[in-house]
Every structure is written in structure tokens, then in C-alpha cells.
C-alpha positions in Angstrom: 0.1 0.0 0.1 1.1 3.3 -0.9 2.2 5.9 2.0 0.3 8.4 0.5 -0.3 11.9 3.0 -3.8 12.0 4.2 -6.5 15.0 2.4 -3.9 15.5 0.5 -5.1 15.6 -3.2 -8.2 17.3 -4.2 -9.3 14.3 -7.5 -7.6 11.2 -7.9 -7.8 9.8 -11.0 -7.3 6.7 -13.1 -7.9 5.7 -16.3 -7.1 1.2 -16.6 -5.6 0.7 -13.4 -8.0 0.0 -10.3 -9.4 -3.5 -11.5 -6.1 -5.3 -10.5 -6.6 -4.2 -7.1 -5.4 -7.8 -4.6 -8.2 -6.5 -2.1 -9.6 -3.4 -3.3 -11.2 -2.2 -0.2 -8.4 -1.6 1.3 -6.7 -0.3 -2.0 -9.6 2.6 -2.4 -9.8 3.2 1.4 -6.0 3.8 0.7 -6.9 6.3 -1.8 -9.7 7.9 -0.1 -7.7 8.1 2.8 -5.7 10.7 0.4 -8.4 12.6 -0.5 -9.8 16.1 1.1 -13.0 16.4 2.2 -15.4 16.4 -0.4 -12.3 15.3 -2.6 -13.6 13.2 -6.1 -11.9 9.8 -7.5 -12.6 9.6 -10.8 -12.4 6.1 -12.5 -12.4 4.6 -16.0 -12.6 0.7 -16.0 -13.9 -1.6 -18.8 -17.5 -2.5 -19.3 -18.3 -6.4 -19.5 -16.3 -8.4 -20.9 -19.2 -9.3 -24.0 -19.4 -5.5 -24.6 -15.6 -5.5 -25.7 -15.4 -6.1 -29.0 -11.4 -6.6 -29.2 -11.0 -9.1 -25.8 -13.2 -11.5 -28.6 -11.5 -11.0 -31.3 -8.1 -11.5 -29.4 -9.4 -14.5 -28.1 -10.6 -15.6 -31.0 -7.5 -16.2 -32.5 -5.5 -17.4 -29.7 -8.3 -20.0 -29.1 -8.3 -21.5 -32.9 -9.8 -24.2 -33.3 -9.7 -24.6 -29.7 -12.2 -23.0 -26.5 -10.2 -20.3 -23.8 -10.9 -20.7 -20.9 -12.9 -17.5 -19.7 -11.4 -15.8 -16.8 -12.1 -15.8 -12.8 -15.1 -13.9 -12.1 -13.6 -12.5 -9.1 -10.2 -10.9 -8.6 -7.9 -8.7 -10.1 -8.4 -8.7 -13.8 -9.6 -6.6 -16.8 -13.1 -7.0 -16.1 -13.2 -7.2 -11.9 -15.1 -3.8 -11.8 -17.7 -3.8 -15.0 -20.9 -4.4 -13.0 -21.4 -1.1 -11.2 -23.5 -2.8 -8.4 -19.9 -4.4 -7.5 -18.0 -1.6 -8.2 -20.2 0.5 -5.7 -20.7 -2.2 -3.2 -16.3 -1.8 -3.1 -16.6 1.9 -3.0 -19.2 1.9 -0.1 -17.4 -0.7 1.8 -13.8 1.3 1.2 -16.0 4.5 2.7 -17.1 6.3 -0.5 -20.4 8.2 -0.8 -22.8 9.7 -3.6 -21.3 7.3 -6.2 -22.4 7.2 -9.8 -21.5 6.2 -13.3 -21.5 7.4 -16.9 -22.0 4.5 -19.1 -19.0 5.8 -21.9 -18.9 3.5 -25.2 -16.4 4.3 -27.6 -14.6 2.0 -30.5 -10.8 0.6 -29.2 -8.2 0.9 -32.3 
């Protein structure tokens, strides 16, 4: 865990990094500890696997004629925060409030 100074940041931003926390409640709690009162945390995470054509294309290319096992349903992996209910539960347990989500759909090239 990184020793962030307490209440030192007004905003925390992550783009595709927070899905890989081994212990997300502790990690987000640590980040929350570093935010000032009223500070904001902004995350961009992958939506569900089936909403990402790039992952399907890669998996099919690697599999060839074989099937590739699905990644674990929980734990640190690219889609671990894809379900808003799961993400909200983790953030709530870490001490965050006023949690909201914005659905962003853009092609990945």
C-alpha cells in the first residue's frame, strides 16, 4: 500500500488501473484517505467482457479451434469492476459516498 499523505489531494484519477487491485476495498480506502474532504475519485474501467469486441477478437485468435477458459469471475482482472453494483459495493465498503456511473461507449482501435 502506498503511503499517501492524508487529505492531500482534491481529485484522484485512474484510467484502466484500479481493476487489478488484489484487495480493492483496502486499496480504495487508502486512496480515499489521501483525498481532501469533498475530494473526488474518477475512474475509467472496462465494461463487461461481452461489450468489448477487442477481447473477443483476441481470445478467438488465440484459441484457434480450441476453447480458451474464461478468466475468474472475481479477483484482479480487466473486467473486475465492470458491474456497477460490484463497483459500488467495493467503493461503499471503502468509505466512498455519492457514487455514480457514466456509460461511455467508444471503439477501441
